[in-house]
C-alpha positions as CSV (number, residue, x, y, z in Angstrom):
1,X,199.6,54.9,-32.9
2,X,202.7,54.9,-30.6
3,X,205.6,52.8,-31.8
4,X,206.9,50.1,-29.5
5,X,210.5,50.5,-28.2
6,X,212.7,47.9,-26.6
7,X,214.9,48.7,-23.6
8,X,218.1,46.8,-23.0
9,X,217.8,44.6,-19.9
10,X,221.0,45.9,-18.4
11,X,220.8,49.6,-19.2
12,X,218.5,52.5,-19.9
13,X,219.5,52.7,-23.6
14,X,216.6,52.5,-26.0
15,X,217.3,49.9,-28.8
16,X,215.0,51.6,-31.3
17,X,215.4,55.3,-31.6
18,X,212.3,57.4,-32.4
19,X,213.9,58.7,-35.7
20,X,214.0,55.1,-37.1
21,X,211.1,54.8,-39.5
22,X,210.2,51.4,-41.1
23,X,207.1,52.6,-42.8
24,X,206.8,50.9,-46.1
25,X,209.4,48.3,-45.1
26,X,209.0,44.8,-46.6
27,X,209.8,41.8,-44.5
28,X,211.8,39.2,-46.3
29,X,212.6,41.5,-49.2
30,X,216.2,40.2,-49.5
31,X,215.5,36.6,-48.6
32,X,216.5,35.0,-52.0
33,X,219.6,37.2,-52.4
34,X,220.8,36.2,-48.9
35,X,220.4,32.5,-49.9
36,X,223.0,33.1,-52.6
37,X,225.4,34.9,-50.3
38,X,226.4,38.5,-50.0
39,X,229.5,40.7,-50.3
40,X,230.6,43.2,-47.7
41,X,233.1,46.0,-48.6
42,X,234.9,47.6,-45.7
43,X,236.4,51.0,-46.4
44,X,239.4,51.5,-44.2
45,X,240.6,54.9,-42.9
46,X,243.8,54.6,-44.9
47,X,241.8,54.3,-48.2
48,X,242.2,50.6,-48.6
49,X,239.1,48.4,-49.2
50,X,238.6,44.9,-47.8
51,X,236.0,42.8,-49.6
52,X,234.5,39.8,-48.0
53,X,232.0,37.3,-49.4
54,X,229.7,35.4,-47.1
55,X,227.5,32.5,-47.8
56,X,225.1,30.7,-45.4
57,X,226.9,27.8,-43.6
58,X,226.2,24.4,-44.9
59,X,223.0,23.1,-43.5
60,X,221.6,26.6,-42.9
61,X,217.9,26.7,-43.6
62,X,216.2,30.1,-44.0
63,X,212.5,30.2,-43.4
64,X,210.2,32.4,-45.4
65,X,208.7,35.2,-43.3
66,X,205.2,33.8,-43.4
67,X,206.6,30.5,-42.0
68,X,208.8,32.2,-39.3
69,X,205.8,33.4,-37.4
70,X,204.8,29.8,-36.7
71,X,208.4,28.5,-36.1
72,X,210.3,31.2,-34.1
73,X,213.3,29.0,-33.1
74,X,215.2,25.9,-34.2
75,X,213.9,23.8,-31.4
76,X,210.3,24.1,-32.6
77,X,211.4,23.5,-36.2
78,X,213.3,20.4,-35.4
79,X,210.5,19.0,-33.1
80,X,208.0,19.5,-35.9
81,X,210.2,18.0,-38.6
82,X,210.9,14.9,-36.4
83,X,207.2,14.4,-36.0
84,X,206.9,14.2,-39.8
85,X,209.9,11.9,-40.2
86,X,208.4,9.1,-37.9
87,X,205.5,8.2,-40.3
88,X,207.9,8.1,-43.4
89,X,209.0,4.5,-44.2
90,X,212.8,4.0,-43.8
91,X,214.3,4.0,-47.3
92,X,217.7,2.4,-46.5
């Protein structure tokens, strides 16, 4: 089976090179770890290291991979959630 490649809309550069092989890859493998945040270490040419810790912004919601296929963007997620909020009695 031939692997699909994407081409950039403004150039002839292939986004996925033929030597990239994702056989055995697992979608969502690092999902839980990303929720907790992650650390990036940058090694500078002068030998110094810069360490940065990132956490998802407040309000960020990460969908599980099996849910993402049904909700590909935030517009669809918000529309669906609003439809569920309407029948819920106001608890003010």
